[in-house]
Every structure is written in structure tokens, then in C-alpha cells.
C-alpha positions in Angstrom: 5.0 42.3 -18.9 3.8 39.1 -18.4 6.6 36.0 -18.6 7.0 34.7 -22.1 6.0 31.1 -22.3 6.9 30.0 -25.5 10.8 30.0 -26.2 11.8 30.3 -30.1 14.9 29.7 -30.9 15.8 30.1 -35.0 18.3 27.3 -35.8 18.0 28.8 -39.2 15.6 31.1 -41.2 13.8 27.9 -42.7 14.0 25.9 -38.9 12.7 27.3 -35.7 12.1 25.9 -32.4 9.8 27.2 -30.3 10.0 25.4 -26.9 7.1 25.7 -23.9 7.3 26.9 -20.6 4.9 27.8 -17.8 5.4 27.6 -14.2 5.3 24.2 -12.3 2.5 22.1 -14.2 3.0 23.7 -17.6 -0.6 24.8 -18.0 -2.7 26.5 -20.5 -4.0 30.5 -19.7 -4.9 33.6 -21.1 -1.7 34.8 -21.5 -0.5 31.4 -24.0 -3.4 32.7 -26.0 -2.4 35.6 -26.3 1.2 34.3 -27.1 0.2 31.9 -29.3 -1.5 34.5 -31.3 1.3 36.3 -31.7 3.6 33.4 -32.4 1.4 32.2 -35.0 1.2 35.6 -36.7 5.7 35.7 -36.7 5.6 32.2 -37.7 2.7 33.4 -40.7 5.2 36.2 -41.6 8.4 34.4 -42.0 9.3 34.5 -45.6 12.3 31.5 -45.7 10.6 29.3 -42.8 9.4 25.8 -43.0 9.4 24.0 -40.6 8.5 24.4 -36.4 9.4 22.0 -34.0 7.4 22.5 -30.7 8.7 20.8 -27.3 8.7 21.2 -23.5 10.6 22.7 -20.8 9.3 20.9 -19.0 10.1 17.2 -19.3 6.9 16.2 -17.1 4.3 17.6 -19.1 4.5 18.6 -22.5 1.4 21.0 -21.6 -0.9 20.5 -19.3 -5.0 20.7 -19.3 -6.3 24.5 -19.3 -5.8 26.1 -16.0 -9.0 25.1 -14.0 -7.3 28.3 -11.5 -7.0 31.1 -14.2 -9.1 34.0 -14.2 -12.6 33.1 -16.4 -13.4 36.5 -16.8 -10.9 37.3 -18.8 -11.4 34.0 -20.8 -14.8 35.0 -21.7 -14.1 38.0 -22.5 -12.0 37.4 -25.5 -13.7 38.8 -28.6 -14.2 36.9 -31.3 -11.3 37.5 -34.1 -12.1 38.0 -37.8 -13.0 34.2 -38.2 -15.9 34.6 -36.0 -14.7 32.2 -33.0 -13.1 32.6 -29.8 -9.2 33.9 -29.9 -8.6 30.0 -28.2 -9.9 28.1 -30.9 -8.6 30.5 -34.0 -4.7 30.0 -32.7 -5.4 26.5 -32.8 -7.5 26.8 -36.7 -4.4 29.0 -37.5 -2.0 27.2 -36.4 -3.1 23.9 -38.0 -3.1 26.5 -41.5 0.3 27.7 -41.3 2.3 27.0 -44.3 5.2 25.9 -42.6 5.6 22.5 -41.4 4.7 21.8 -37.6 5.6 19.3 -35.8 5.3 18.5 -32.1 7.9 16.5 -30.2 5.5 15.1 -27.2 7.1 14.1 -24.3 5.5 13.3 -20.9 1.9 14.4 -20.7 -0.8 16.1 -22.7 -3.9 17.1 -21.3 -6.6 18.5 -22.7 -6.1 21.5 -23.8 -2.6 20.4 -24.0 -4.0 17.7 -26.6 -5.5 19.9 -29.0 -2.5 21.3 -29.1 -1.0 18.7 -30.2 -4.1 17.8 -32.1 -3.5 20.9 -34.5 -0.1 20.3 -35.3 0.8 18.5 -38.5 3.0 15.6 -37.0 3.4 14.4 -34.0 6.2 11.8 -32.8 6.4 10.9 -28.9 8.3 9.9 -26.4 8.0 6.5 -25.4 6.8 8.1 -21.8 4.0 10.6 -23.7 0.6 9.7 -22.1 -2.2 12.3 -24.3 -5.8 12.6 -23.1 -8.4 14.6 -23.2 -9.7 15.1 -19.9 -12.1 17.6 -19.9 -16.0 15.4 -19.5 -14.0 13.6 -16.8 -14.4 17.0 -15.4 -17.9 17.8 -16.2 -16.9 19.8 -19.1 -17.2 19.7 -23.2 -13.4 20.0 -24.7 -13.1 23.5 -26.3 -10.2 23.4 -28.6 -11.5 20.9 -31.8 -10.7 17.8 -30.2 -13.9 16.4 -31.3 -13.5 17.1 -34.6 -10.1 16.8 -35.6 -10.4 13.5 -33.6 -12.7 12.2 -35.4 -10.8 12.8 -38.6 -7.4 11.1 -37.8 -8.4 8.5 -35.6 -12.1 7.6 -36.6 -15.6 8.2 -35.3 -15.5 5.2 -32.7 -12.0 5.8 -31.5 -12.1 9.5 -31.2 -15.5 8.5 -28.8 -13.3 6.6 -26.9 -10.5 9.1 -26.3 -13.4 12.3 -25.4 -16.6 10.3 -23.4 -13.9 8.2 -21.8 -11.7 11.2 -20.6 -8.6 9.0 -19.6 -5.1 8.3 -20.4 -3.6 7.7 -23.7 -0.3 5.9 -23.6 2.2 6.6 -25.9 1.8 3.1 -27.6 -1.3 2.9 -27.3 -1.7 6.9 -28.9 0.6 5.5 -32.1 -1.6 2.1 -32.7 -5.1 4.7 -32.7 -3.2 7.1 -35.0 -3.4 10.2 -32.3 0.7 10.1 -32.8 3.0 9.5 -35.7 5.7 7.8 -33.9 7.0 7.1 -31.1 10.3 6.4 -29.3 12.3 5.7 -26.8 13.3 8.9 -25.0 16.3 9.2 -25.6 15.9 9.2 -29.6 12.9 11.4 -29.4 14.9 14.9 -30.0 17.5 13.2 -32.8 14.4 11.8 -34.5 12.8 15.3 -34.6 15.8 17.5 -35.2 16.8 14.7 -38.4 13.3 15.1 -39.7 13.2 19.2 -38.9 16.9 19.2 -40.8 15.0 17.3 -43.6 12.3 19.3 -44.3 14.2 22.4 -43.7 16.4 21.6 -46.6 13.6 21.5 -49.2 12.4 24.0 -51.2 9.4 26.3 -49.7 7.3 26.9 -52.7 6.7 23.2 -52.7 6.4 22.3 -49.1 3.7 24.9 -48.7 2.1 24.2 -52.0 1.3 20.6 -51.0 0.8 21.3 -47.2 -1.9 23.4 -48.5 -3.4 20.8 -50.3 -3.3 18.1 -47.8 -4.9 21.0 -45.6 -7.7 21.0 -48.2 -8.1 17.3 -48.0 -7.9 16.5 -44.5 -8.7 19.5 -41.8 -11.6 19.7 -40.4 -13.9 23.0 -42.1 -13.6 26.1 -39.6 -16.9 25.9 -38.6 -16.7 22.4 -36.7 -15.1 24.4 -34.0 -17.0 27.1 -33.1 -19.5 25.0 -31.5 -17.3 23.5 -29.1 -15.9 26.2 -27.5 -19.2 27.8 -27.0 -20.2 24.6 -25.0 -17.0 24.7 -22.8 -17.3 28.3 -21.8 -21.1 27.1 -20.9 -19.7 23.8 -18.4 -16.9 23.8 -17.7 -17.0 26.2 -14.5 -20.9 24.8 -13.7 -20.7 24.5 -9.6 -21.8 21.0 -10.1 -18.1 20.4 -10.9 -16.2 21.5 -7.9 -16.4 17.9 -6.3 -15.3 16.2 -9.7 -12.5 18.7 -10.8 -11.1 17.7 -7.5 -11.2 14.4 -7.5 -10.6 14.3 -10.6 -7.1 16.4 -10.4 -6.2 13.9 -7.0 -6.1 11.3 -8.5 -4.2 12.6 -11.5 -3.7 9.3 -13.5 -7.2 9.0 -14.1 -8.7 6.0 -16.0 -6.3 3.9 -17.2 -7.2 -0.3 -18.3 -4.6 -0.2 -20.3 
């Protein structure tokens, strides 16, 4: 049995906390996809649940990019879901639409796939030490989890282009200014802010929460068909031999391009 990566604490029927942990670097791999599928289904089926907080067991990395050493064949062999989307993308689309409010408490880095997870949540609160970014283009690949569609809606086309095509680091203060995250607070205040907000939402009527969220989704979420092409492009570009040197060099200079 594979080790659990999402550790769920049911604080109450209305308020859950899901803490992510996967090895020393908190990267995302095929086990993450399968376990997130189970967690999203569990959230969808919880009758009283109104808010879920996602945080990390690793204070240095909220969620890292895709594990480039993992089994590529297992990823590419995953069959599309009834939505027609690859399971990785399908999970994020479903996560963005669960009836409960989802809150990301971002401490440390959220790179590539980690950033795409953050973008699929409803609300993003960040520690002053958070760093977000879409690293894929810098590694010779195309983001596969919907970064282009979500960022364009969230921060506008020009800033989305800067984030995706520049493949650099976006420290917390800049991410807040761009609208990549909702709010940045001192690191020591992040847990208090997130817990206070979650408890407030958990005290509200579920029907009001789910109906209001569904209408927000209708007004603001990208159409599902915008997500498939990105994953197809990722699978076509990520493991090309020409990328090998670029990946090695980029991972050696972990912080990458950061002029800010």
C-alpha cells in the first residue's frame, strides 16, 4: 500500500484540514493523482462539509512541481475520466467545483504542478515566505494542469504570460499584487488567519455557501474544454531528450530567474 499523502483532520462536520506530505521535496507523482481523486470524491460526498483547508507538512514547500524521476509510463497510461480529461486535470477541475469552499494556506514554494493545485482552490492565503511559479517552460515543457486558463482569468493575459512564459519565481508580495494569491501575512499569522476564516465559513448555512459558490463558478471558472489541450501539450513536451540538460541546469539553480 502506498503511503498516504493527504492527511485529513476532520475538525468538525463542516470544517476539514488536509495536509499534504510526499517525501522530502513534496513533489507530485502518480500516487498524488490517485489519492487526490479519492479525497475529492470524499469532499463531494460529505453532506455537512462547507470548508476545506489545504496546507503542507513541509514548511519549506507547500507543493513542488511534478516529480521528474517518476514513472512516465504510469502517467501517460492513465485513462481519461468521463469528463474526457486526463485524471490529473480532471482532479483539479473537480476540486475547483466541489460544494465546499477550498482554502490554500501557502507556506514555502508552490512550483509547477504545486502552483496549479493552488490555482484550483477558491481562496489562497500565503505566508510572507511563499514563492509561487510555473516552472515548466523553463524546463522545455508546457504547463499541463490548466495554468494558462486559470491564470488568464485570475490575473489577466499579460501577467499570465509573464508568469508562464518567464517561468520565474513570484515571491509572496508580488504574487499578492498580481492577484495570484488573495492575501499575504507574516508567517506567524498564517495559521491564525486561515483557521479564523475557515471557522467563520464553517458556521454559515451550507445551502447558502454552495449556491453562492456555484454561481461564482459559473461567472468565473474557465470552461472545462480549455484544460485538455494543456495536458496533451505537457505529455508531448515534458520528456523530450532535448530537455535533459535544461532540466538538470534549472534544478541546480533552484531559485531560477527572479528580478524582483
